[in-house]
C-alpha positions as CSV (number, residue, x, y, z in Angstrom):
1,M,142.3,96.7,70.5
2,S,139.3,99.0,70.3
3,I,135.8,98.4,69.0
4,D,136.9,100.2,65.8
5,D,139.4,97.5,65.1
6,I,136.9,94.6,64.9
7,R,136.2,93.3,61.4
8,K,132.6,92.9,60.2
9,E,132.8,89.1,60.3
10,E,133.9,89.3,64.0
11,W,131.1,91.7,64.8
12,D,128.5,89.5,63.1
13,Q,129.8,86.4,65.0
14,A,129.7,88.3,68.3
15,G,126.1,89.2,67.6
16,K,125.1,85.6,66.8
17,N,126.8,84.4,70.0
18,S,125.0,86.9,72.2
19,K,121.6,86.1,70.6
20,N,122.1,82.4,71.4
21,K,123.0,83.2,75.0
22,I,120.0,85.4,75.4
23,A,117.7,82.8,73.9
24,D,119.0,80.3,76.5
25,I,118.1,82.5,79.5
26,K,114.8,81.4,81.0
27,P,112.6,83.9,82.8
28,D,112.3,83.6,86.5
29,M,108.6,82.8,86.9
30,V,108.8,82.8,90.7
31,N,110.6,86.0,91.6
32,R,110.2,88.2,88.5
33,P,107.5,86.8,86.1
34,E,107.6,88.8,82.9
35,H,103.9,89.2,82.8
36,Y,104.0,91.2,86.0
37,Q,106.7,93.6,85.0
38,G,106.0,97.2,84.1
39,I,106.9,100.7,85.2
40,V,105.8,99.8,88.7
41,E,106.2,96.1,89.8
42,C,102.7,94.6,90.3
43,I,103.3,93.5,93.9
44,D,104.3,97.1,94.8
45,L,101.1,98.4,93.2
46,I,99.0,95.9,95.1
47,R,100.6,96.8,98.4
48,D,99.9,100.4,97.7
49,R,96.3,99.9,96.8
50,V,95.2,97.4,99.5
51,G,97.0,99.1,102.4
52,S,99.0,97.5,105.2
53,K,96.4,95.1,106.6
54,G,95.0,94.2,103.2
55,Y,98.5,93.4,102.0
56,A,99.0,90.8,104.7
57,A,95.7,89.2,103.8
58,Y,96.6,89.2,100.1
59,L,99.9,87.5,100.9
60,E,98.2,84.8,103.0
61,S,95.6,84.1,100.3
62,N,98.3,83.6,97.8
63,I,100.2,81.2,100.1
64,W,97.0,79.1,100.5
65,K,96.3,79.3,96.7
66,Y,99.7,78.0,95.7
67,L,99.8,75.4,98.5
68,Y,96.4,74.1,97.6
69,R,96.8,73.8,93.8
70,H,100.4,72.5,93.6
71,K,99.3,68.9,93.6
72,D,97.1,69.3,90.6
73,K,99.6,71.0,88.3
74,E,102.5,69.8,86.2
75,E,104.5,72.8,87.4
76,N,104.0,71.8,91.0
77,I,107.6,72.7,92.1
78,Q,107.1,76.2,90.6
79,D,103.8,76.6,92.6
80,L,105.6,75.5,95.8
81,K,108.3,78.1,95.1
82,K,105.7,80.8,94.6
83,C,104.1,79.7,97.9
84,Q,107.5,80.0,99.5
85,W,108.0,83.5,97.9
86,Y,104.7,84.8,99.4
87,L,105.5,83.2,102.8
88,N,108.9,85.0,102.8
89,E,107.2,88.2,101.8
90,L,104.7,87.8,104.7
91,V,107.5,87.2,107.2
92,K,109.3,90.3,105.9
93,Y,106.1,92.3,106.2
94,Y,105.7,91.3,109.9
95,E,109.4,91.9,110.7
96,E,109.0,95.4,109.4
97,L,106.0,96.3,111.6
């Protein structure tokens, strides 16, 4: 069977099914938040602009920020995961020196 053999009703149903599946996908707010996506990923732009030493300080400040505020937010697990993401990035930074 080829795509040309599919009837209109089957095609419409396939479209509806895929829209439902896409709507169920939740964005990854820790590893790839939608509001930071662009032609260049935001974290790469920051690393380029602040330089090597500045990047380590930037990562450390975000670790402290998310660790500090997680207790006061409803999304506290998400903030702890963000803290963990920045800590992992800092470890990777030092491993690559």
